[in-house]
N, C-alpha and C positions, 0 to 999 in steps of 0.2 A: 616442580610439578605445577601445572596450571590449577587454578581454583575455579569454582562455578561462578558465572556472572550474576550480578544482581542489578545491573543497569542496562537499559536498552537505548540506543540512539536511533531515532526514527527520522528518515529523510522526508521532510515535508516542505522543502523550499522550492520545489520545481514549479514551472510556469503553467503546467497542465495544458500545453498547446494542442496535444493530440485529442483532447476532449472538448475543445472549444466548440460552440459558444457556452457550454454548460459551466465552464470554469472562468468565464469572463470576470465574475465578481466573487469568486469563491475558490480557495485552494482545493486541489483535488482530494487531499486527505479528509476534507470536511464534507464531501458529497455523501448523501445518505445512501446506505445499503440496507435494505429491509428496515428503513426508518431510523437507522442509527448512523452517525458519522463513521465513515470508513475507518478513521483513526481509532475509534473505540474497539473495532474488531481486531486491529493489530494489538492494542493494549491487552485485550482478553486472551489472545493467542500467546503473547509473551508472558503474561501473568501465570499461565498454566505451566510455564517453564521455571517459575520461581523468581521472575524479574520483580523487583521491588520499587524501582524508580525509572522514570522516563525522561529522556532529553529529546526535544524535537526541534530541528532547525526549520526556520520559516523565512519567507521572502514575499512571495506573491500574496497580496491581501493579508499580510501577517496579522493585521488588527482583528481579523475575524476569529482567530483562535480564542481570543478572550471572550467572545460571545458564547462559545460552546463550553469553555472550561474557565469560568470566571474565578473559581477558587484555585486554579492550577493544580487540580487533583482529579484522579479517576479511581473510584473504588478504594479510597483511602491512600492511594499511592501518589507521591508527588510528581508533578510534571514541570520541567523547566523548558521554556521556549527560548531559543537562541536565534535572533533575527540576523540575517545576512544582508549587509548593505555595503556598497550600492548595487552589487550584482550577486547572482547565485554563484557559489563557489564550487559546485559539483560535489561528487561524493567524497573524494579524499580531502578536498579543501574544506568541506563541511565538517569532517571529523577533526581536522586540525584546528578549525575555528572554535570548536567546542571542547578542545583538549583539556581545559581546566576542570571540566565536569566528567571527564572520561578516563583520566590518567591514574586513578587510584585502584584499578583492578580491571579484570576482563569485562567486556561488554558485548552485547549483541547489536549488530547493525541490521536495520529492517527497512526496506523501501516502503515509503508511505503511500504508494499507489498500487499495492497488491492486496489481494484478498486471499487468505489461505488458512487451512486448518491442518497443515502438515504436522506430523508428530516430530517435534524438534528434539526430544530427549536423546535420540541416537546421535544427533549432530554434536550435542554437548558432550556425550560420552566419548565420541571419537576424538574430539578436540582435547579432552583431558588425557585420555590414554596415550595418544600420539605426541603429546606435549607440543602441539602446533602453535605457531604464532597467529595464524588465521586459518579458519576452517570454513569453506564455502558449502552451502546447502545446494545440491544439484538435483536435477530431474533427468531421466533418460528418455523422456517423450515430451511433446508439446513444442510450441513456437520456435524461438531462435536458439538452436543448439550450437553454441560456439565455444564450449569448454572441453579441452582434452584432459582426461584423467587416467593416471596409472592406478588402476583399481587395486592391484596387488599391494602397492605401497601406500595407497590412500593419498597420493600427492597429485596436485594439479600441475600439468606439464605445459599448458598453453591456454591462452584465451584469444579468440578472434583470429587464429592462425597467424599470429604475429611472429612466433618463435619457431614453430614447427609446422610450416605450411603444408608439408607432405602428409600430415596426419589429419584425417577427417574428424572434426569434433563431434562427439556423441552426446553431449550433455548440455542442458539448459541451466543457466545460473538464475536462481530464484530471487536474488536480491536480499537474501538472508545470510548472515555470516557471523561467526564468533571471532572476536578479536582480542588480542592481548595489547596492553598499553604500549609495549615496545614498538608496535607497528606505527604509532603516531610519529616516532622519530624518523621514519622513512619518508614522510611527506614534507616537501619543501615548504618552508614557512610562508604563509599568506598566499599560497598559489591557488589559482582556479584550476582544479585538476580532478580527473576521474581516478578511481582506485585502480583501474585496469593497468595503466602504465606502471603504477607502483607494484602491482602484482607481477608484472613482467620482470621488473628488476629483482624482486624476491626470487623468482624462478631462476633467473640468470645467476644469482649469487648463492643458490642452494638454500634459500630460506624455507622454513617449514610452512608452506602453503598447502594445507590439506583440503580434501574434498570428500563429501559423503553423498551418496545417491539416496534420496528418499522419494520413492514413487507412490507411497501410500498417501491418502488424503487428497485434497484438492488445492489447486493453485491457479489464480488468475492474475494477469496484468491488466488493470483497468485503464488501459490507455485509449480505448475507443468505446463508442456507445454500444457497439456490438458486444464487446466483452462485458460492459456494464449491465446490459440486459441479460446476457448469458448467466451472470452470477445470480440474478433474481430468478431466472428460469430453473437453475439448478437447486436453489434454496426452496423453490415452491413445493418440492416434494416433502419438505419438512414442516409445511404449514403456511400456505398462502391462500388468499391475499392477506396482506398485512395492512390493517387500518388502525391508525392511532386513536386513542380514546377520545380526543377532543376534535374530531373531524365532523364537519357538518355535511351529512349525506342526505340529500333531498329524496322524498318519496319517488319511486319509479326508477331510480338510478340503478344501473347494472354494473357490477364489478366482478371481473373474472380473470382466470389465469394467474400469472405471476405479477400481480398488481400490488404496489405498495403506495399507501397514502399517508403522508406525514402530518404531524400536528398542525392545527390551524388551517388545514386545507378545506375547501368548499367544493362539493360536487353537486351540480345543478340537477333539477328534476328531469328525468328521462335520459340523462347522460349514459353512455355505454362505454366502459373502459375495459380493454383486454390487454394484458401484458404491458401495463403502463407503470411509470414511476412518477408520482406526484410529490413534489418537495413541499417544505414547510410554507404555509400561508399562500399556496398557489390556488388557483380557481379553475374549475372546469364548468363551462357555461351550460345552461339547460339545453338538452337535446344534442350535445356534442357527441360524436362517435369517434373514438380514438383507439388505435391499435399500435402497440409497440412505440408509444410516444413518451417523451420525458418533458415534464412541465417544471421548470426551475422555480425556486422560491420567489413568491410575489408575482408570478406571471399568470396570464389568463389564456386558456385554450378555448377556441370557438370553432364550430364546424366539424367536418369529417376529415380525418387525417390518419395516415399510416406512416410509421417511421419518421416522425417529425419531432423536432426539438423546439420548445418554447422557452427561450432564454434571453437574458438581457444582452444588449449589444455592447 
């Protein structure tokens, strides 16, 4: 019988190409969401499941993780960063590369570019009861629904219509899954490889690839600026705007909507911000009028703009 996981493997090595130029000098898991690095929201979500240690693979601007986690800890839980060089190894390759940190028990894999508060306890329960080797967390609505599930058996029967093209997939894969160490042996050594073809081989061979649909809670793939702003709009009902304690807001500045202003930022006199995200040490010039704009760390926004990004080249 499987046991409960105490380790999480968070995929943080991606290049963040869909969110460029905001990720030109920053890994996507470190972009601020409500003034906190996205990665810390993943940590919080996983800690609620009982996770005690985090392993994060890195590649793009890997050195920046040390700026945000200099002690390699979060809320007392250790973080181990595993850098992938010279290239990103994708999901299965990343798991294999970190195998020495993951092979002593079950673990949770968690995409580093999602924001979610899904209740994960049912996934863990399904994984344990069904004695699965892997259990995928799925949704029955939203974006790219490319997973076929035999709901009665709790088994995934196809992904991306590769094995059963006649079946219309009904479920979205959230990028969260519970994994037994035995799965690592299925990954070719040193390969640059997604988990999807490995899952296909599991299905062909009758491996226990489970799936559970969790439609409660919220889930976003922060691959685009639209989704990034949508997260802030959704969180606004819980208390926005968010203004860090050490922000310099000049007299006459107006801040409204789902606006977040991170530490060290400066907002000039008479500036008007609506539904904007201002990163650390960014500046909004006096009199600027900004709507749905994102100002990256260290950048300066001047003038009147809507749906604009101020980011390094």
